[in-house]
N, C-alpha and C positions, 0 to 999 in steps of 0.2 A: 640299775642294775648290769652286773656281766652279763657275756651272752651266756647260753647252758652249755653253748659249742664252746671251747676257746679256740681259736688259731695260733698254730707256732710256725713260723718258718728260722731261715740263719740269714745272719747280715750279707751274704753274696746275693739276698736277692736282687737286691737294687730298686727295691720301691722306692717311691717319692715318698718324702715325712710327710704329708698332706694324706697320702691314700694309707698308710701306716695309722696314722692316728683315727683318722673317719671308720675304717673299716676295723679299728681293733685288732689290729695282728701283731703277739708279740712276736720280737727279733731278739733270735741269739748269738751274741756276737762272737765273731772267729778272732784269730789273733794272727797277724802278721810279726812276724821276728826280725829286727836290723842286729844280728850280733849276737849280745845279750841283752838287748831292749827287746821287750815284748810291747806290745801293744794293740788294744782290743778296738777291730776295726770300728770307725762311727761313734766310738767312744773319747777315746786317747788319741787317733788323729784320725783326721781325714782326708777325703781322696787329696784333695788339691793338696793336702801336705804331702802326704806318699809322694805323689808322682811327682814333687820337686825333688822328693831325696832321691827316690829311688834310682838316677842314673850316676848319683854323684857319691852312694858307696862302691864301697872297692869290694863288702864280701855280699856274696849274693841273698839278697834277701829269702826268708824262708817262711813258712804257715804253719799252724797249730789248725788241730781239730778241736770242737767242746766237749771237755770231757764228760763220761754217762752225769758225774755226779751233778752237774751245770746245768743239763735237762732236769733232773732227780727234782731238784730245787725248784726249777721255775716249776712243772708240773704240780706238784705239793703244794706251791703256794698257788696255781691257779684253783685247784681243787679245795683248798680250804677258804677261800674266797667264792665259793660256793658253784660254780662250773659243775657238768655233769658227766661230759665226755671234753674228748684232746683232739686234737687232729695238726699232727704236726708232715709238714711236708718239706724235704731239704733238698741241698743239689744233689746229682746224681751219683748216687751210690759206688759209681765207677770211676769217680773222681774224687771220692773222699771217705775216712772211716764217720761222719757226721750223721748220715744217715743208721750204722750200728751204733753207734754213739745213744740215738734219741730211742731206739727202740728198745737199747739195754735198759735204762732209766725203767720203760713205759711197764716193766714185769714188777714194781714196787711203785705203783701208784692206787693210791685208795678210786680212781675213774678209771672207765676202761679209756685207750692212750690210743690210738691211732695213727701210724707212720707210715707215709708215701714219700717212696723215693721218684721224685720230680723227672729224674734221666735229664736236665739240662744245672743249668745254673746263672747266674744274673735274671734276665727278667724271662728268658727262657725259664725259669722257675719261677718269677715274680708272676707272671701271668696267671700260672698257675693257681696262684694262691689268691690273686685279687678273684678269679672265675669262683673257687669257695666261698671266700666273702661274701662276694656279690649272692651267690645262689641262694647264704645262711638270712642275709639280707632281706629276702624275698621270702620268709622264714621258714626254707628249708632244712631237713635234719643232716646228720654226718651219711647218709646214703646220697641225698643232692648233692652237697658241696663236694665230695668225692665225682661224682660224675659229672659234675662242673669243670673240675681241675685234669680230670682226664680226659675229657675233650680237647680239652685243652693241651694236655701232653700230646695226644695223639698228633697233632698239627703244629704245632711249634715250626717254627723256622728260623734260626738262628743261624747267619754269616758272620766271620770278622777277620777282619783282612791287616795281617799288623804290619806295624814297619822296618818291622827286624826281627830275626827268628832267632836272634842270641839267647832274649829268653825263656824261650821254651827248650832249647838247648843247654842250657843251664839247668835247666829244671830237669832233664834228663827225659825229656818225653817223646821226643823224637829221636828218628835211626839215627847212626854215623852217617849213611849215605846220605842223607837231607843234606847233615850238618857238613858235609863235604861239599857239596854239590854247591853250598849257598855261599861255601869259600869263592868262589870262584865267579859267579854271579849275583850276589848278593840280592836274591829274589825279593820278593816282598809277599808272603805266604798267604794264602786265604782258605780259612778252614772253618769246619762247621761241628756243629754238637749234633750227632744220629740222634732221632727221635725214640729209634728203636732200643737200644741198649744201651744210652749213656756217656757214650768217647765219643774222641773225639777225632774227624776225617780229615783229609786234603784235600783241599780242589784246586784250581786251574791258579797258580801264582802269577803274580806280573813283575816286570819289568821296572815299574816305575812308580811313583805313589800315585798320580792322576788314573794311569791304568787300574792299579789297583782299586781304586777308590770304586772306578765304572766294575770293575769287575764282581763286585761286592755286590754293588746293586744290579747290576745282570744276575747275579747266580742265584739269590735271594728270591727276586719275582722269579727266575725261571724254574723256581724247586718248592712254592708257599702253595698248596693245595687249596684248590678255589671257593670260593665260597661268595659273601655276601656285602659283609660288614670287614674291616681292613682296623687291628691291633695292632698299635706296632710303638717301640724303641728304637731311637738312635742311640748308640750306647757309643759312648770313646774313654780314652784315657789320657786324658787332659788334652783332646783338640777340638776344643767346642769351635771354631768356624767351620772346620771339615764335617762336621759334625750337623752344623746347621745348612749348611749346604744341602747336603743328602738328605735332611728335613724338608727343604723349600722342592727340591727335585721330586720326594713323594706326593706334594701336598698337591703340586699342581700336574701330577701323572696320573694318581691314585685315589686321591679327596679321600684319607681313612678314616676310619668315625672317629677315632681318637687316636693320638701321636704325641708323646715326647720325646725330648732326649733327658738322660739321664750318663754321669758320667757312673765308670766303674769300680767298682770296691777294691779296695786295696789287695785282699786275698787272691782275686783274678789276677790284679793286675802286676801282683809276683810273675805271674807264667808267662804274660801276651806281653808287657811292659809299655811304657810308653808309646803314644798316641795310636795306641791302636783304635779300631775304627767298627763299629758290627752293626747288623741289622737286625732286629730281634722278635716276631712278633706271630701274628696266627690269621684267619677271617673263617666269618662263623656266620 
C-alpha cells in the first residue's frame, strides 16, 4: 500500500537512490541540454557522464524545468493509486520556475496538493525532503511533514567553492564587475545559498585550490546554527578525492550523526562547473 500522503521533489535534490527508495520519494527529472540534444538527468545521462562531457562542449550547456503537464501527470497517477494528499518540495523558486510549474499543475488534481519552496537546491532541498519523509514514517500527517521540512529549511547551511567562475559567468548569474575582476585575479569563488530568500550570495574568495577548500570548511561551520546533531552532505562536481578528504576532516573534528558524499546533479553543474565542492547540512 502506498503512503496516503505522497512526497514529490525534483532531480536537483541529490538524495541518494537508497533513500529515495526507502522513503518512497517520487523524483521528477529536470532536463540538461547540449546543443540540440536534451537529456533527463538521472534517466538519460548520469552525473559522471555529464561532468566528463561538460568541459569538452563548445556550446554552453543549458537546462530546462519540468512543464506543468509533467507534474500534472504524476499527480494524477498518484491520485489514481490511492493517495489522499500530495506534498511537493521543489528547488528554490528564486532559481527556477519549477516551483511555479508544480503549483500550476496542482490546480487540476482530484486530491489536495501542497507545494513548498525549499529556498535551496541539491541537499539543501534534499535534507528538507528527507525530514518530511521521516516525519511521515513516524505517523505524522501533512502538518507534521511540513513542520519538519520547515525546521530544516530555517537551519540549512550550504556553501560551495567553485574551481572556476566561468560557468556562473556564462550563465549570466554574476555581475560584469566580478567577471572583470576574475580575468585578472583568477579567483576561486565561494558562494552560499541564502536560507531566507533562496538566492545566491558571495562569500570570501580564495586564490588557490587549497585555500578555497579551507575557506569553504571554515565559513560553513562559522555560519552553521548551533544544535546537537549534525546532518551533513559533502557535495562535489566530479571531485571525489577532495570531497573524501573534506569528509574525513569533518569526521575527526565534529563527529556528525549522519554524513555522506554525493555527486551534484547535472542541472546544477551547468552553473557551477567541474570540480566544485560544497558542504550542505544542518544541526538539530
